[in-house]
C-alpha positions in Angstrom: -76.3 42.7 -55.2 -77.5 41.9 -58.8 -79.4 44.7 -60.4 -82.5 44.4 -62.5 -81.7 44.7 -66.2 -84.4 45.2 -68.9 -84.4 42.3 -71.4 -84.5 43.6 -75.0 -86.2 40.4 -76.0 -88.9 40.8 -73.4 -89.5 44.4 -74.5 -89.7 43.5 -78.2 -92.4 40.9 -78.9 -91.5 40.4 -82.6 -87.8 39.8 -81.8 -88.7 37.4 -79.0 -91.0 35.4 -81.3 -88.2 35.3 -83.9 -85.8 34.0 -81.2 -88.2 31.2 -80.3 -88.9 30.3 -83.9 -85.1 30.0 -84.6 -84.9 27.6 -81.6 -87.8 25.5 -83.0 -86.2 25.4 -86.4 -82.9 24.2 -84.8 -84.8 21.5 -82.9 -86.4 20.4 -86.2 -83.0 20.2 -87.8 -81.7 18.2 -84.8 -84.5 15.7 -85.4 -83.4 15.5 -89.0 -79.8 15.0 -87.8 -80.9 12.2 -85.4 -82.7 10.4 -88.2 -79.7 10.8 -90.6 -77.4 9.4 -87.9 -79.6 6.4 -87.4 -79.3 5.4 -91.0 -75.8 6.8 -91.5 -77.0 9.2 -94.1 -73.9 11.3 -94.2 -75.1 13.7 -96.8 -78.1 14.7 -94.6 -75.7 15.0 -91.6 -73.7 17.4 -93.7 -76.9 19.4 -94.6 -77.8 19.8 -90.9 -74.3 21.0 -90.1 -74.4 23.5 -93.0 -77.6 24.9 -91.6 -76.1 25.2 -88.2 -73.1 27.1 -89.6 -75.2 29.4 -91.8 -78.2 30.0 -89.5 -77.5 29.0 -85.9 -74.0 30.4 -85.7 -75.2 34.0 -86.4 -78.0 33.5 -83.8 -75.4 32.5 -81.2 -73.2 35.4 -82.1 -76.1 37.8 -81.5 -76.7 36.2 -78.1 -73.0 36.7 -77.2 -73.3 40.4 -78.1 -76.8 41.2 -76.8 -77.8 38.8 -74.1 -74.9 37.1 -72.3 -73.5 40.4 -71.0 -76.9 40.9 -69.3 -76.5 37.7 -67.4 -73.3 39.0 -65.9 -75.0 42.2 -64.8 -77.8 40.0 -63.2 -75.2 38.0 -61.2 -75.5 34.9 -63.4 -71.9 34.9 -64.7 -71.5 31.2 -64.5 -74.5 30.6 -66.6 -73.3 33.1 -69.2 -69.9 31.4 -69.3 -71.5 28.0 -69.7 -73.6 29.2 -72.7 -70.6 30.9 -74.3 -68.7 27.6 -73.9 -71.6 25.9 -75.6 -71.3 28.3 -78.5 -67.6 27.7 -78.9 -68.0 23.9 -78.8 -70.8 24.0 -81.4 -68.5 25.9 -83.7 -65.6 23.4 -83.2 -67.8 20.4 -83.8 -69.7 21.9 -86.8 -66.4 22.7 -88.5 -64.9 19.3 -87.8 -68.0 17.6 -89.2 -68.0 19.8 -92.3 -64.3 19.1 -92.9 -64.9 15.4 -92.2 -67.4 15.1 -95.1 -65.0 16.7 -97.6 -65.7 15.6 -101.2 -68.8 13.8 -100.2 -66.9 11.0 -98.4 -66.6 10.2 -94.7 -63.3 8.4 -94.2 -63.9 7.8 -90.5 -67.6 7.1 -90.0 -67.2 6.1 -86.3 -65.5 9.3 -85.2 -67.8 11.3 -87.5 -70.9 9.8 -85.9 -69.6 10.4 -82.4 -69.0 14.0 -83.1 -72.4 14.4 -84.7 -74.2 12.8 -81.8 -72.3 15.1 -79.4 -73.4 18.1 -81.4 -77.0 16.9 -81.5 -77.1 16.5 -77.7 -75.3 19.8 -77.2 -77.7 21.9 -79.3 -80.7 20.3 -77.7 -79.4 20.9 -74.2 -78.3 24.4 -75.0 -81.7 25.4 -76.3 -83.4 23.9 -73.3 -81.2 26.0 -71.0 -81.7 29.2 -72.8 -85.5 28.8 -72.9 -85.9 27.6 -69.3 -83.0 29.2 -67.4 -81.7 32.2 -69.3 -84.9 33.7 -70.6 -86.7 33.6 -67.2 -83.7 35.2 -65.5 -83.6 38.0 -68.1 -87.4 38.5 -67.6 -87.0 38.6 -63.8 -88.5 35.2 -63.0 -87.2 34.0 -60.6 -85.3 37.0 -59.2 -81.6 36.6 -59.8 -80.9 36.7 -56.0 -83.0 33.5 -55.5 -82.1 31.7 -58.8 -80.2 28.4 -58.4 -76.5 28.6 -59.2 -75.4 27.3 -62.6 -74.8 23.6 -62.2 -77.4 23.1 -59.4 -79.9 21.7 -61.9 -77.8 21.7 -65.0 -74.3 20.2 -65.2 -71.7 22.3 -66.9 -70.7 21.3 -70.4 -68.0 18.8 -71.2 -65.2 19.9 -73.5 -65.3 17.8 -76.6 -61.8 16.3 -77.3 -61.4 15.6 -81.0 -58.7 13.0 -80.4 -60.1 9.6 -81.4 -59.3 8.0 -78.1 -61.1 10.6 -76.0 -64.6 10.9 -77.5 -67.0 11.4 -74.6 -70.0 9.1 -74.3 -73.5 10.3 -74.6 -75.5 10.0 -71.4 -79.0 8.5 -71.8 -80.2 9.9 -68.5 -82.9 12.6 -68.5 -83.6 14.9 -65.6 -86.9 15.6 -64.1 -86.6 19.2 -65.3 -86.1 17.9 -68.8 -89.2 15.6 -68.9 -91.3 18.1 -70.7 -92.5 21.7 -70.6 -96.2 22.6 -71.0 -95.3 26.1 -72.1 -93.4 24.9 -75.2 -95.2 25.0 -78.5 -95.1 22.6 -80.2 -94.6 20.2 -77.3 -91.2 18.5 -77.1 -89.4 21.2 -79.0 -87.0 21.8 -76.1 -87.1 20.1 -72.7 -88.6 16.9 -73.8 -85.6 16.2 -76.1 -82.7 17.2 -73.9 -80.8 14.5 -71.9 -78.7 15.6 -69.0 -75.1 16.7 -69.4 -72.3 14.6 -67.8 -72.3 15.4 -64.1 -69.3 17.2 -62.8 -67.8 18.0 -66.2 -65.6 21.0 -66.4 -66.8 24.0 -68.5 -65.6 24.1 -72.1 
């Protein structure tokens, strides 16, 4: 039987506010990344990746240390593994993109763009899941015993294969749960931007 675990974020309002603010900053950076990709502005793609490496990677490391172990104690081990796999994939993609822009040149713009779009979707989906599945579980809403299993409303992440012949496609489909969240300020900073993950994909 899962046990109730106090959430340090829920008990510390300033820290919780900082956590939300970092997510909003990441979503703003993802908007910048999307715009850069639309015009193939590789220098701006590189800037977004440098921000992810410098700011979002330490944020994810803090979650690994402080929050994901709580999910296991609450009986949400699959969700914790999924979020941890997201963190690893973000790191792999970010490093590949930074190395792919070495010397200010992008020798393989097709592969570079595919990787960047995968990273864009992954970060948006990941933030949506943390805000609307992880945080309510940690705060006790809904009770862990009645929460849907990981994958019931959120397909597990696809492992990104860096081989050029195996770049996954980006799904344009959006779920009903990702159509918008009235609790998000400003609107559209999380759910409204996150397309579904590929159904049936194996965890990374």
